[in-house]
N, C-alpha and C positions, 0 to 999 in steps of 0.2 A: 315817372311821370306818365308814361304810356298806360300803366295801369290805371291811373288817376282819371286820366281822360276816357278809358274804356268804362270805367266805374259809374261815371258822370252820364254817358250814353245809356248805359244800361238804368239806371235810377229815374232818366227822364220819361222813360215808358211806364214807370210805376203809378198805380192808381193815384189821383189827387189826393186823397185822404192820407197818404203816406208821404206826403211831400215834407213835413215836420217830424215823422216817425221812422221808420227804417231806411227810406231813402235818403235823410238828412244823416243819420247814424253811418250809413255806408260811405258816403261822400265824405264825411269827417274822418273815418277809419282809414280810407284811400290816401286823403292828403296829409295825413300823419306821417305815413310811412316816408316819403322822400324828403318831408318837413324835418324830420328828426334824423334822417342821415346827414341833411345838409347842416342844421346846427350843429351837430355833433362833429362834424369836420372841421369847425371853427374852433373847437377845444384844443388846448395846448396839451393835453395829455392823452395817451391811448386809452388810459382808465376811462376818462370822461366819455372819449369818444364810444367807447363799449357799452356804456350805460346809455347812450343814445341809440345805438344799434339795437339793444334789448328793447327799447321801447318801440322802435320800428318794426322789430319782430312781433312783439305783442299787438300793435295795431294790424298787423298783418294776419295774425290769428283771429281778431275780432271780425274782420273783413271777411275771412274765410267762412266764421260762423254765420255772420249776416248773409252772405251768400247762399249758404246752404239753406237756411231759413226763406230768403226769396224763391229759390226754386220750390221748397216744399209749398209755399203759399201761391205758386203759380204767376209769379211776378217776372221770371224770367225762364226764356225759353232754355231746353236742354243743350241746345248747340251753342249759346252766349255762355252759359254756366260753364260748360266743359273749356271753352275756350279762355275764359277768365280763371278759372281755378288752375288751369296748368299755367298761366300767367303768373298768377299768384304763387303756386307752389315753387316755380322756378325762381322766382324772385326771393324767396324764403331761403332756399339752399343758397342762393347768392350772398344773403345777408348774412348766413350762419358761417359760410366759408371766410366771408370777409371779417367778421367777429374774430374766428379763429386765428387767421394771420396776424390781426393786430394784438391778440393776446399772446401770440408766441413771440412779437417784437418786444411786448414788454418785458418779458421774461429773460430774454436775451440781452 
């Protein structure tokens, strides 16, 4: 949720012509991460939950690509980029670790 808030703060400073372009896409990718984790947690099997975690990871890599593009286009400062990409990479590691722990429980 913190990453979503941070993403919205970053995209609010983008040029107006990006409102329905990169800005919108970044916000949707960011929101998709915790949304898929939440939806997956309501599933009755670890296999189903795992699938939603995979989608969340995919969304996180979409956001990473979009952040890189925003930096290349000069829409985000290096300082904000580094802070956000660091948060995102940490979140990716946590999701992957959580996914592995759920997969192990499914095998046992």
